[in-house]
C-alpha positions as CSV (number, residue, x, y, z in Angstrom):
1,M,-44.5,-12.5,-14.9
2,R,-42.4,-14.4,-17.3
3,E,-43.0,-17.8,-17.5
4,V,-39.7,-19.9,-17.0
5,K,-38.6,-22.4,-19.6
6,Q,-37.6,-25.7,-17.7
7,E,-34.0,-26.0,-20.2
8,D,-33.5,-22.0,-19.3
9,L,-33.6,-23.2,-16.0
10,V,-31.1,-26.7,-16.1
11,A,-29.0,-24.4,-18.8
12,T,-28.8,-22.0,-15.6
13,G,-28.3,-24.4,-13.1
14,Q,-25.6,-26.1,-15.3
15,A,-24.2,-22.7,-15.5
16,L,-23.8,-22.1,-12.0
17,L,-22.1,-25.6,-11.5
18,R,-19.6,-25.0,-13.1
19,R,-18.5,-22.0,-12.1
20,V,-18.8,-22.9,-8.7
21,D,-17.0,-25.7,-10.0
22,Q,-14.4,-23.4,-10.8
23,L,-14.5,-21.4,-8.0
24,E,-13.5,-23.8,-5.9
25,R,-10.1,-24.9,-7.9
26,D,-9.3,-21.4,-7.9
27,V,-9.5,-21.6,-3.9
28,A,-7.9,-24.8,-3.8
29,A,-5.2,-23.0,-5.9
30,L,-5.0,-20.8,-3.4
31,K,-4.8,-23.0,-0.4
32,D,-1.7,-24.4,-2.0
33,G,0.1,-21.2,-2.6
34,A,-0.2,-19.7,0.4
35,S,2.3,-20.6,3.1
36,E,2.7,-19.4,6.9
37,R,6.1,-17.9,8.1
38,V,6.6,-17.1,11.4
39,V,9.2,-14.0,11.3
40,V,10.9,-13.9,15.4
41,L,11.7,-10.6,15.4
42,R,15.6,-9.2,16.9
43,E,15.8,-6.9,19.9
44,L,18.3,-4.1,19.3
45,T,19.3,-0.6,20.8
46,R,17.4,1.9,18.5
47,G,21.3,3.1,17.9
48,E,21.8,-0.7,16.9
49,A,18.7,-0.5,14.2
50,K,19.7,2.7,13.2
51,A,22.8,2.0,11.8
52,E,22.3,-1.8,10.1
53,I,19.1,0.1,8.4
54,L,21.6,3.0,7.8
55,D,24.2,0.3,6.8
56,L,21.6,-2.1,4.5
57,L,20.2,0.9,2.5
58,Q,24.0,1.8,1.7
59,Q,25.1,-1.8,1.2
60,S,22.3,-2.7,-1.3
61,G,22.4,0.0,-3.9
62,E,18.1,-0.9,-4.5
63,D,15.2,0.8,-3.7
64,L,13.9,-1.2,-0.6
65,Y,9.9,-0.4,0.7
66,F,9.8,-0.2,5.1
67,S,8.7,-3.4,4.7
68,D,11.5,-5.5,3.0
69,I,14.0,-3.5,5.3
70,A,12.2,-4.7,8.5
71,E,12.0,-8.4,6.6
72,R,15.7,-8.4,5.6
73,L,16.8,-7.3,9.1
74,Q,14.2,-9.1,11.0
75,L,12.9,-5.9,13.2
76,D,9.6,-4.5,14.1
77,L,8.3,-2.5,11.0
78,E,7.1,0.4,12.8
79,L,10.5,0.6,14.0
80,V,12.2,0.9,10.6
81,V,9.8,2.9,9.3
82,E,10.6,6.0,12.9
83,L,14.1,5.0,12.3
84,S,14.0,5.5,8.2
85,L,12.3,8.8,8.8
86,E,15.3,9.8,10.8
87,L,17.5,9.4,8.5
88,M,15.8,10.9,5.8
89,R,15.2,14.1,8.0
90,E,19.0,13.8,8.5
91,G,20.0,13.7,4.6
92,Q,21.9,10.2,5.2
93,V,19.4,8.7,2.5
94,E,17.5,9.4,0.1
95,P,13.8,8.7,-0.6
96,A,12.7,6.7,-3.4
97,D,11.7,8.0,-6.4
């Protein structure tokens, strides 16, 4: 069995305390940066939602993730995915590269 010196134990303990202190600061910073957001979803017919998605995609001029579309239009993400895929199958929009 290896003999452990008191100095080694003290050094290890101090290093662990410094690491715990740093982790506590990191967690506090993450908590400060995190914010809760409530998104109120609008209720539209599928046709209305599809038209709004098409309009947004045509007007934006940028590639958008499904989540971007859902957030901007305040629509359910699952509905956005379904309707966006329909628009792609119909050839009305092109998937991003």
